[in-house]
N, C-alpha and C positions, 0 to 999 in steps of 0.2 A: 824899395819901398813906395815909391811913386805909382809904380804900377799896380801894387795891391790895393792902394787908396782908391785909385780910379776904378779898378774893377769891382770893388766892394760898393762904390758909389753907384756905378751902372747896375748892380745887382739890386741894392736897395730901391732905386728909381723904378727899375722893371718890376720889383716885388710890389711897390707902392701903385704903381699904374694897373697891374694885374687885379689887385684886391679891391681898388676904388672904382673900377669901371666895369660894366656889363655891357657887352656889345658895343663898345666905344662911347659910352655915356655915362656921366658921372651920377652916382646914387644922391650926392648932396642936393641936387636939383629937383629931385622927384617930389611930388605932393604927398602929404599924408592921407592915408585912407581913412574913410569915414565910415558912419552907419550904413551908408548905401552899399558898401562893399563888405564890411566885417558885421559879424552878428555873435551875440554872446553864445558860449558853449560851456556845458558842464561836464564834458567828458574829455577823453584823451586827444580828441580831434581839435586841436587848437594849432595856431600858427606856428609855435615853436616846433610841433611834431611834423609839420608839413614839408614835402620835398621841396617846395619853392622858397622856403624861409632861409634868409642869410642875415648874418651879422657881421659888422665890420666897423672899423674905426674911421671916422671922418677926418677931414684935414685938420681940424682942431682937436683931434684925439677923443672926440665924444662918439660913445657907441651908436652905430645906426642899425635899426632892425628893419629889414627890408623884404618885400614880397615880389619875387622874380616875375612871377605870372601876371600880376597887376602893376608892375614897375611903379611901386609906391612905398612910402616909408611907413612903419607900424609904430604908434606911440608906445612909449615904455609901460609895461604892464599889459597892455592889451594882447601882447604875443602869448600870455599865459591863459588869457580868459576868453578869446576871440578866434573866430575861424571865418573864411569866406565859402562860397559855394563850390570853389575850385580845389578845395583841400584835397590832396593826394598823399597816399601813404608814402612814407620815405623809402626809396629804392633800397637802402641798406636793410630796412626791416623786410622788404618783400624778397630780395635775391641773396642776401647775405653781404658779408664784406668783399668776398672775391668770387663772384658768380662765374667768371670766366675759368677758373681753375678747377671747378667741379666737373 
């Protein structure tokens, strides 16, 4: 029983470290992106449909919306109405779910 507890604890620690960090840095300390980076968009080209968009839970279980390209946080709601000049089509849309099989 002690072995399963320690292995499950190790798995949850590894999973938390992998989801909360990008290239060894914590997303919690990233700055929020402002008007200099984000601009309003009335098309489907918004942060949420971008290849660089990620969402995850912070240490206090608050959802964080992040841009991996700019390494910044996106305010809630802006991911639906804004985009940056680096917007890129999601690779799943471009290549399909399993392009290596095709």
